[in-house]
C-alpha positions as CSV (number, residue, x, y, z in Angstrom):
1,X,24.2,1.6,-32.2
2,X,22.6,-1.9,-32.2
3,X,23.9,-5.0,-33.8
4,X,22.0,-8.1,-35.0
5,X,22.5,-11.2,-32.8
6,X,23.7,-14.2,-34.8
7,X,21.3,-17.1,-34.1
8,X,23.1,-20.4,-33.4
9,X,21.9,-23.2,-35.8
10,X,23.1,-26.0,-33.5
11,X,21.2,-24.8,-30.4
12,X,17.7,-25.6,-29.4
13,X,14.8,-23.2,-29.3
14,X,13.3,-21.5,-26.2
15,X,9.5,-21.4,-26.7
16,X,7.6,-18.8,-24.7
17,X,4.2,-20.5,-24.5
18,X,1.0,-18.7,-23.4
19,X,-1.4,-20.9,-21.3
20,X,-5.0,-20.4,-20.3
21,X,-6.0,-17.8,-17.7
22,X,-9.0,-19.9,-16.7
23,X,-10.6,-21.8,-19.5
24,X,-8.5,-24.8,-20.7
25,X,-10.1,-24.7,-24.1
26,X,-8.2,-21.4,-24.8
27,X,-4.9,-23.3,-25.2
28,X,-4.0,-23.4,-28.8
29,X,-3.3,-26.6,-30.7
30,X,0.2,-25.2,-31.5
31,X,0.9,-24.7,-27.8
32,X,-0.1,-28.3,-27.0
33,X,2.1,-29.6,-29.8
34,X,5.1,-27.6,-28.6
35,X,4.6,-28.6,-24.9
36,X,4.4,-32.3,-26.1
37,X,7.6,-32.3,-28.1
38,X,10.1,-30.1,-26.2
39,X,12.5,-31.9,-23.9
40,X,11.7,-29.7,-20.9
41,X,8.9,-27.4,-19.7
42,X,10.2,-24.7,-17.3
43,X,7.1,-23.8,-15.2
44,X,6.5,-21.2,-12.5
45,X,4.7,-23.8,-10.4
46,X,5.2,-27.4,-11.4
47,X,2.3,-28.6,-9.3
48,X,-0.2,-26.2,-10.9
49,X,1.1,-26.6,-14.4
50,X,1.5,-30.3,-13.9
51,X,-2.3,-30.7,-13.5
52,X,-2.8,-28.8,-16.8
53,X,-0.3,-31.0,-18.7
54,X,-1.8,-34.1,-17.2
55,X,-5.3,-33.1,-18.4
56,X,-3.8,-32.6,-21.9
57,X,-2.1,-36.0,-21.8
58,X,1.4,-34.4,-21.9
59,X,4.1,-36.0,-19.9
60,X,7.1,-33.8,-20.7
61,X,9.6,-33.4,-17.9
62,X,9.2,-30.2,-15.9
63,X,11.5,-27.8,-14.0
64,X,10.4,-25.2,-11.5
65,X,11.5,-21.7,-12.6
66,X,10.0,-18.8,-10.6
67,X,10.9,-15.4,-9.1
68,X,13.0,-16.9,-6.3
69,X,15.2,-19.3,-8.3
70,X,15.2,-18.0,-11.9
71,X,18.8,-16.7,-11.7
72,X,20.0,-20.1,-10.5
73,X,17.9,-22.2,-12.8
74,X,18.7,-20.2,-15.9
75,X,22.1,-22.0,-16.2
76,X,20.4,-25.4,-16.3
77,X,18.0,-24.4,-19.0
78,X,20.7,-22.7,-21.0
79,X,22.8,-25.9,-20.9
80,X,20.0,-27.9,-22.5
81,X,19.4,-25.2,-25.1
82,X,23.1,-25.1,-26.0
83,X,23.1,-28.9,-26.4
84,X,20.4,-28.5,-29.0
85,X,17.4,-29.4,-26.9
86,X,14.1,-27.4,-27.2
87,X,12.6,-25.9,-24.0
88,X,9.2,-24.4,-23.3
89,X,8.7,-21.6,-20.7
90,X,5.2,-21.3,-19.2
91,X,3.8,-19.3,-16.2
92,X,0.9,-20.2,-13.9
93,X,-1.5,-18.6,-16.3
94,X,-1.4,-16.3,-19.4
95,X,1.6,-15.1,-21.2
96,X,5.0,-15.5,-19.5
97,X,7.0,-12.4,-18.6
98,X,3.9,-10.2,-18.3
99,X,4.3,-9.6,-14.5
100,X,5.7,-13.2,-14.4
101,X,9.2,-14.7,-14.4
102,X,11.3,-15.3,-17.5
103,X,13.1,-12.0,-18.2
104,X,16.5,-13.3,-17.0
105,X,16.2,-16.5,-19.0
106,X,15.0,-14.8,-22.2
107,X,17.7,-12.1,-21.9
108,X,20.4,-14.7,-21.5
109,X,19.1,-16.8,-24.3
110,X,19.1,-13.9,-26.8
111,X,22.5,-12.8,-25.7
112,X,23.9,-16.3,-26.4
113,X,22.3,-16.5,-29.8
114,X,19.6,-18.9,-28.8
115,X,16.4,-18.7,-30.8
116,X,13.5,-17.5,-28.7
117,X,10.1,-18.1,-30.3
118,X,6.7,-16.9,-28.9
119,X,3.7,-19.1,-29.0
120,X,0.9,-16.5,-28.5
121,X,-2.3,-17.1,-26.6
122,X,-4.2,-15.8,-23.6
123,X,-3.1,-12.6,-21.8
124,X,-5.3,-11.1,-19.0
125,X,-4.4,-7.5,-20.0
126,X,-5.6,-7.9,-23.6
127,X,-8.6,-10.0,-22.6
128,X,-9.8,-7.4,-20.1
129,X,-9.1,-4.4,-22.4
130,X,-11.0,-5.7,-25.4
131,X,-14.2,-6.1,-23.4
132,X,-13.9,-3.1,-21.1
133,X,-15.3,-0.4,-23.3
134,X,-12.4,1.9,-22.6
135,X,-10.1,3.6,-25.1
136,X,-7.4,1.2,-26.3
137,X,-5.6,3.3,-28.9
138,X,-3.1,4.0,-26.0
139,X,-2.8,2.1,-22.8
140,X,-0.1,1.8,-20.1
141,X,0.3,-1.5,-18.2
142,X,1.7,-0.8,-14.7
143,X,1.8,-4.3,-13.2
144,X,0.8,-4.6,-9.6
145,X,0.2,-1.5,-7.5
146,X,2.4,-1.3,-4.3
147,X,1.0,-3.1,-1.3
148,X,1.5,-0.3,1.2
149,X,-1.0,2.6,1.0
150,X,1.6,5.4,1.0
151,X,3.5,4.0,-1.9
152,X,0.3,3.1,-3.7
153,X,-1.0,6.6,-3.4
154,X,2.3,8.1,-4.6
155,X,2.1,5.9,-7.8
156,X,-1.5,6.9,-8.4
157,X,-0.7,10.6,-8.0
158,X,2.1,10.3,-10.5
159,X,-0.2,8.7,-13.0
160,X,-3.3,10.8,-12.4
161,X,-2.7,13.1,-15.3
162,X,-1.8,10.3,-17.8
163,X,-4.1,10.4,-20.8
164,X,-3.7,6.8,-21.8
165,X,-5.9,4.0,-20.3
166,X,-4.1,2.7,-17.2
167,X,-4.1,-1.1,-16.5
168,X,-3.1,-2.9,-13.3
169,X,-3.2,-6.4,-11.8
170,X,-4.6,-6.5,-8.3
171,X,-4.9,-9.2,-5.7
172,X,-8.2,-10.1,-3.9
173,X,-7.0,-9.0,-0.5
174,X,-6.1,-5.5,-1.7
175,X,-8.8,-4.8,-4.3
176,X,-11.0,-2.7,-2.0
177,X,-8.1,-0.6,-0.6
178,X,-6.7,0.0,-4.1
179,X,-10.1,1.0,-5.5
180,X,-10.6,3.4,-2.5
181,X,-7.2,5.0,-3.2
182,X,-8.1,5.4,-6.9
183,X,-11.3,7.2,-5.9
184,X,-9.4,9.4,-3.5
185,X,-6.5,10.4,-5.7
186,X,-8.1,10.4,-9.2
187,X,-11.6,11.5,-8.2
188,X,-14.8,9.7,-7.2
189,X,-16.1,9.9,-10.8
190,X,-13.0,8.7,-12.7
191,X,-14.2,6.0,-15.0
192,X,-13.1,2.6,-13.9
193,X,-13.6,-1.0,-15.2
194,X,-12.5,-4.0,-13.1
195,X,-12.5,-7.4,-14.6
196,X,-12.7,-10.4,-12.2
197,X,-12.1,-14.1,-12.9
198,X,-11.6,-13.7,-16.7
199,X,-12.7,-16.7,-18.8
200,X,-13.8,-18.5,-15.6
201,X,-17.3,-19.5,-14.5
202,X,-17.9,-16.3,-12.5
203,X,-16.3,-13.8,-14.9
204,X,-17.5,-10.3,-14.0
205,X,-16.9,-6.8,-15.2
206,X,-17.6,-3.9,-12.9
207,X,-18.0,-0.5,-14.7
208,X,-18.7,3.0,-13.5
209,X,-17.2,5.8,-11.4
210,X,-14.4,4.8,-8.9
211,X,-16.5,5.5,-5.8
212,X,-19.5,3.7,-7.3
213,X,-17.5,0.6,-8.1
214,X,-16.0,0.6,-4.6
215,X,-19.5,0.3,-3.1
216,X,-20.5,-2.3,-5.6
217,X,-17.5,-4.4,-4.7
218,X,-18.3,-4.1,-1.0
219,X,-21.9,-5.2,-1.6
220,X,-20.9,-8.2,-3.8
221,X,-20.2,-11.3,-1.7
222,X,-17.7,-12.3,-4.4
223,X,-16.3,-8.8,-4.8
224,X,-13.0,-9.6,-3.0
225,X,-12.5,-13.1,-4.5
226,X,-10.5,-14.1,-7.5
227,X,-8.0,-12.4,-9.8
228,X,-8.5,-8.8,-10.9
229,X,-7.5,-6.6,-13.8
230,X,-8.1,-2.9,-13.0
231,X,-8.5,-0.4,-15.8
232,X,-8.7,3.4,-15.4
233,X,-9.8,5.7,-18.1
234,X,-7.0,8.2,-18.9
235,X,-7.3,11.9,-17.8
236,X,-8.9,14.2,-20.2
237,X,-6.5,16.0,-22.6
238,X,-6.3,19.7,-22.1
239,X,-5.1,22.4,-24.4
240,X,-1.8,23.1,-22.7
241,X,-1.7,26.5,-21.0
242,X,-5.3,27.1,-21.7
243,X,-6.1,23.9,-19.7
244,X,-4.0,25.1,-16.7
245,X,-5.7,28.5,-16.8
246,X,-9.0,26.8,-16.2
247,X,-7.6,24.7,-13.4
248,X,-6.1,27.8,-11.8
249,X,-9.4,29.6,-12.1
250,X,-11.2,26.8,-10.4
251,X,-8.7,26.6,-7.6
252,X,-8.8,30.3,-6.9
253,X,-12.5,30.3,-6.9
254,X,-12.8,27.5,-4.5
255,X,-10.0,28.9,-2.2
256,X,-12.3,31.9,-1.4
257,X,-14.6,29.5,0.5
258,X,-12.6,26.3,1.2
259,X,-9.4,25.1,2.8
260,X,-6.5,24.3,0.5
261,X,-6.8,20.5,0.9
262,X,-10.5,20.5,0.1
263,X,-10.2,22.8,-2.9
264,X,-7.4,20.7,-4.4
265,X,-9.4,17.5,-3.9
266,X,-12.5,18.9,-5.6
267,X,-10.5,20.2,-8.6
268,X,-8.7,16.9,-8.9
269,X,-12.1,15.2,-9.1
270,X,-13.3,17.6,-11.8
271,X,-10.2,17.6,-14.0
272,X,-8.5,14.3,-13.4
273,X,-5.2,16.0,-12.4
274,X,-3.0,14.7,-9.6
275,X,-4.3,15.9,-6.2
276,X,-0.8,16.4,-4.9
277,X,0.1,18.7,-7.8
278,X,-3.1,20.7,-7.3
279,X,-2.5,20.9,-3.5
280,X,0.9,22.5,-4.1
281,X,-0.5,24.9,-6.7
282,X,-3.4,25.9,-4.4
283,X,-1.0,26.3,-1.5
284,X,1.1,28.8,-3.6
285,X,-2.1,30.8,-4.4
286,X,-3.1,30.9,-0.8
287,X,0.3,32.2,0.3
288,X,0.2,34.9,-2.5
């Protein structure tokens, strides 16, 4: 059973302010007004955000609040809010809390009856999805993929049969490895769209099969530079048992000519199912 939290009338408001992901003109007039009148701006990187505020002519005091100090700094911010002061929370770019700090602070503020108000604006996930040409009726945002190959492959195998569009953030020094693993686990032809440097001068969308995009990224001198949003089309929906019957038929057919690992890989590419799941299934058929 849930209960409604009583909002304190004497406390300040914590504003969650979305900031540009590249183009400063995307900052709303409301966001500028809020940043100008609050008593404190809690920012992920005060140097980075300080340049933005300076460009806007905003001289509000700033406080660094990031992954490594959020638990400690939350108390300072809460004290100001409880004294009736308004505070704005911003991240380096985009909407705070979306793979960015802020969860601890927002959770604490709501628990104490502090008003938390969003000031909507740019968000890389939404910006990428709306221009990608992939289904958006259902999508799953998975944050950043693991940095180690083994863990990354395990996550991709778990998600390979997901029918919703999958969305990830990825760093420039791992984009090639991540794309290669997507092609390996989900199939060379799995439809992939990668958005690079959204709203910036060199904004680029790469679209096609996973293996094709990997080669395109390698050939592009800028293919490993910038910030990336990776979007994977969901697996095709099957008709329950009827779908598995076709998968099993393909596996058994290929097993007459191919090793278990190769047969599982080919069927994974054809059906979009997880390669590890198909390997275990093929192995049981081979043993039988």
